[in-house]
ROROLO-779798 format. One record per residue (C-alpha): x, y, z. Coordinates in pm, whole numbers. Layout:
<atoms>
+--------+--------+--------+
|      u |      v |      w |
+--------+--------+--------+
|      X |      Y |      Z |
...
+--------+--------+--------+
</atoms>
This chain:
<atoms>
+--------+--------+--------+
|      u |      v |      w |
+--------+--------+--------+
| -17115 |   1925 |   -225 |
| -16950 |   2196 |   -437 |
| -16595 |   2098 |   -314 |
| -16660 |   1722 |   -360 |
| -16775 |   1788 |   -713 |
| -16476 |   2002 |   -787 |
| -16241 |   1735 |   -652 |
| -16411 |   1465 |   -866 |
| -16386 |   1690 |  -1168 |
| -16015 |   1771 |  -1116 |
| -15922 |   1410 |  -1046 |
| -16108 |   1286 |  -1349 |
| -15951 |   1555 |  -1570 |
| -15609 |   1446 |  -1437 |
| -15677 |   1086 |  -1529 |
| -15794 |   1189 |  -1881 |
| -15492 |   1414 |  -1938 |
| -15257 |   1127 |  -1840 |
| -15407 |    859 |  -2063 |
| -15141 |    891 |  -2342 |
| -14767 |    941 |  -2327 |
| -14623 |   1242 |  -2503 |
| -14647 |   1216 |  -2883 |
| -14882 |    912 |  -2854 |
| -15184 |    917 |  -3077 |
| -15530 |    757 |  -3067 |
| -15802 |    692 |  -2818 |
| -15774 |    487 |  -2493 |
| -16032 |    365 |  -2238 |
| -16025 |    581 |  -1925 |
| -15958 |    384 |  -1613 |
| -15943 |    463 |  -1243 |
| -16155 |    669 |  -1006 |
| -16524 |    708 |  -1116 |
| -16419 |    599 |  -1462 |
| -16461 |    247 |  -1333 |
| -16840 |    316 |  -1313 |
| -16909 |    579 |  -1574 |
| -16774 |    691 |  -1913 |
| -16780 |   1060 |  -1822 |
| -16662 |   1090 |  -1462 |
| -16545 |   1449 |  -1527 |
| -16899 |   1549 |  -1635 |
| -17045 |   1380 |  -1323 |
| -16803 |   1582 |  -1108 |
| -16904 |   1902 |  -1275 |
| -17270 |   1828 |  -1227 |
| -17217 |   1765 |   -858 |
| -17012 |   2082 |   -838 |
| -17296 |   2296 |   -999 |
| -17553 |   2124 |   -788 |
| -17374 |   2237 |   -482 |
| -17342 |   2587 |   -627 |
| -17717 |   2599 |   -695 |
| -17800 |   2476 |   -339 |
| -17553 |   2720 |   -189 |
| -17697 |   3020 |   -382 |
| -18059 |   2914 |   -354 |
| -18143 |   3138 |   -650 |
| -18348 |   3082 |   -966 |
| -18064 |   3168 |  -1203 |
| -17835 |   2917 |  -1029 |
| -18095 |   2639 |  -1059 |
| -18160 |   2743 |  -1419 |
| -17789 |   2712 |  -1497 |
| -17788 |   2367 |  -1322 |
| -18071 |   2260 |  -1555 |
| -17872 |   2375 |  -1851 |
| -17565 |   2185 |  -1731 |
| -17768 |   1869 |  -1673 |
| -17916 |   1872 |  -2023 |
| -17595 |   1965 |  -2196 |
| -17363 |   1725 |  -2014 |
| -17625 |   1452 |  -2011 |
| -17651 |   1454 |  -2392 |
| -17270 |   1480 |  -2425 |
| -17211 |   1189 |  -2190 |
| -17455 |    967 |  -2384 |
| -17280 |   1051 |  -2706 |
| -16935 |    976 |  -2553 |
| -17057 |    650 |  -2396 |
| -17201 |    525 |  -2726 |
| -16886 |    622 |  -2904 |
| -16670 |    426 |  -2658 |
| -16894 |    123 |  -2695 |
| -16863 |    140 |  -3071 |
| -16488 |    211 |  -3080 |
| -16367 |    -45 |  -2823 |
| -16473 |   -412 |  -2827 |
| -16329 |   -457 |  -2475 |
| -16506 |   -151 |  -2336 |
| -16658 |   -243 |  -1991 |
| -17027 |   -330 |  -2059 |
| -17137 |   -254 |  -1700 |
| -17022 |    115 |  -1720 |
| -17292 |    373 |  -1737 |
| -17269 |    701 |  -1929 |
| -17295 |    959 |  -1645 |
| -17452 |    852 |  -1318 |
| -17301 |    543 |  -1158 |
| -17531 |    231 |  -1165 |
| -17828 |    441 |  -1317 |
| -17756 |    623 |  -1647 |
+--------+--------+--------+
</atoms>
């Protein structure tokens, strides 16, 4: 689970870094990978990653950190999602904020 989350996170960050050409300004709609389903695919990958870490460790501090990550990235993803919907008229209406098909 940890490795899958890390791969999702790395791939999503790669897609985000390559949205614009050098010296290009402005915002663009992320496309590809899990971005076809959620606004914050990189956050989803990070949550899966930390979930795997918490399960692997099986300790209270690891699960407490996972809870912090869920609350923090959940709120940030909601904010990003709302921002995309306001900024882009053609933003895909079926995309969720963080969890595919759910939230």
